[in-house]
N, C-alpha and C positions, 0 to 999 in steps of 0.2 A: 504496499499498499502505500504509496505516495504521502510525502506528506503535504495535511490540509491546505486548501491555498481556494481563490476563485471563479478555479476556472475547472469544469468539469470535462472528461474524456470521453467522446461517448462513441463504443463499438457496435460492431452485430447489425448494425442497421441495414435495410434492405435497399442497396443499389440501384435498383430497376426501379426507385420512387421519385418522380419527379424533382429537380430540386426547390421549384416553386414552394409545389408541398412540400414538401422533406422541412424547408426551416420554417414553413408555420407551425407545421405541426410538434415541431421542437418545442419550438415557443409557447404556442396552448400545453404542451407538458409540462414547463420546467419550470410557467413564469406567475405558476400558481405556488412557488416558492419562497418569489421572490426575482425585485429587481433583472432584469437582464439587459447586460450595456452589447454585447452580440454573440452571438448566433458564427459558427465560422460550417463552410458544410464542403468537403474540399472535393472535388469528383473528379479528378486528375487518376491516371493508372496509379496502385500503388499504396492509395488513400478513400479510394469508397469503400463505403458503408461507414465510415466515420463520423465524429465533428465536436465540435468544443462545443459551450456552454458556456457563457463568463457572464458571471452573477457580481452583483455591486459590494459584493461581501460573502467571505470566509462561510457565516452563520446561514444564511442559503441555502448554498452552495453542498450545505451538508447535509441539509434538509431535503434538500430534490437527490444526494444517490442516496442516500437510503430509504427513501420512499417511491423510487423509481427504479432500483436495483430489480432489473429483473424482467421488468413491465414488458407483456406483451407487443410491441409496437410495428404494428404491418407484418405479422403473422411472425418474426423474431423477438426472443428474449434480447431486450439490451442489456451491453453489459458498460459499468460505469464506472472506474474511478478517476482518483484527483490528478489534474495533468501534472507534468513530472517540469514544468516550468510554466509560469507565469507569465501571460500573455506583454506584449509592447504597451498594448493598454492600461492595463493594470498597471505595469513596471511605471509608468509617466505618473500615476496617480501617485504611487506612493516613495516617487524620486528615485526608484532604484534603475531605473533606465539604462543603458549601456548601447550606444550608438553601435551600428550593425560592423563599421571597419573597426571596434575598437576591443571584441567577443573574441575570446576562444577559438580557435578553429573548434568543432565537433567529430568526436570518432567516428571517421568516413564508414564502417562496417557497421554503424549501428543500421537495425532493418528501416525504410523507410516508411515503413508503416506506422513505426510509432515517432517517427519522429513530430514532436509539440513541439518544435520550436515558435519563437514568438514570429519570426518570418516567416512561416506557415500560417502562422493565426491572424494576420493581420489582410493576408490577400486577399479576402474578402470580409467585406463587412455585408451585416443583413440590411436587407432594404426591405425593413417596415416601412411599409406607406406609398412603395413605388414599383411594390409587385402589379407583375401584369396579368388582366384579366379576372379583379374583382366588379364585380359590379352585385346593383342590391335587388332585391325582387318590389314586383306592384306596390308601388305602396296600398295600391284599392283592393290590396289583394285581403287584406285584413280588416272585417267589416267592423261597425258600432260595438254592435252586439258582444263579437270577440274582445274588443278592446275595455270592454264594462264584465267578462266573466268574471264568475265570483271564484274564491278562493277554491282549489281543487287540487287532486294528487299528481296533474298533468299540468307540464311547462311546455308555453308555446312560444317560439323565438323566431324573429323572422330575419330577414336583411344581410343574410348568410353570404362572406366570401360567396362565389362560386365551387370553390375548394375544399368548403370545407364540407370535410362528410362525418359516418356516424364516429368512426375512432377519436377523429378530433376531440369532438362534445364529452362524447366516453368519458378522455380523459380528464376534462374539468369533472365530471360529472359523478363518476363513480366516487370519489374519496362520502359520498356526500351520503349517508343512514336508509337503508329503503330505495336507494335507485335501481331502477329496474333494466334500461333498457333507452336505447335513443333512436328514433323512428324518422326518416328525410324524407316525405312523402315527392318533392323536388324540389330542384336549389333554391334556395335561398331561407329555406323554410323547414323548420325542426320540430317536433314534440320532445319530450323530454319525459318519460313517467317518471313515477316513482309509487310506494305500495300505498302510501296517505298526503292527505292533505298538508298534516302538520311537517311534515319530511319534505315537501318540494317548497314549503315555505321557509324553511333554512334554507337553500340552496336559493332558491331566486333571491333573496335577502345575500344572503355573500357573493353571489356569483352575477349576478344585474347590472352590468353598465363594468362588467371584464376589459379588459380592450386583447380583443384577438390578435391585431394587430397595431401598428401605428395611428391608421385610417381604421382599423373595424370596433365594435362595441358590438358587445350582447346583450341585446334587448331583450328583453325576457319578462313573457304576460304566464298568467290562467290559461289554459286551455278546455276544452269543453273534455268529461270525465263522462 
């Protein structure tokens, strides 16, 4: 186990998942544990199936590591550990950053797949808010009756990004008592079912307004049971 730090190294990711979907899914999965500064998803040969999640503090990174270790993510169980080295972004924040030309050369025999150095980690930045293909549902799709639905065991979410799927939402709701399932009848809309109304209400209060990305917010209402 590497020394605890703000950056997590995430492995055993299905490299066939599109990069845009992968980064959004990782953000949704890990951001409930704390503020994320960056998500690095490297797609080049030798580094596929790996990612780095950079939190703003060690406590959040530790909570995420403990909670999500082994989580089944797109059909594969995640392997998570602290990164071997802190990212350049964190080093600049804490005053320990060393410019590339002043760094000691690294062992050339280290496996490429384990290269966690800051140079790799700063190549790709999370482009939250700039992701392509984001759309919102027809604002008329929700009637007044639905907007004013009384409390129930079913939550309704609209205006979801078009690449938002059941697994992404399950990442958020599965930790709440009474959670049963997520259903997405069409793009942009989802129903989240709980075993009873009190449990659904707890989840609604906690996650209504949750930031799915820089530009996308989770809007929750009660659905018809």
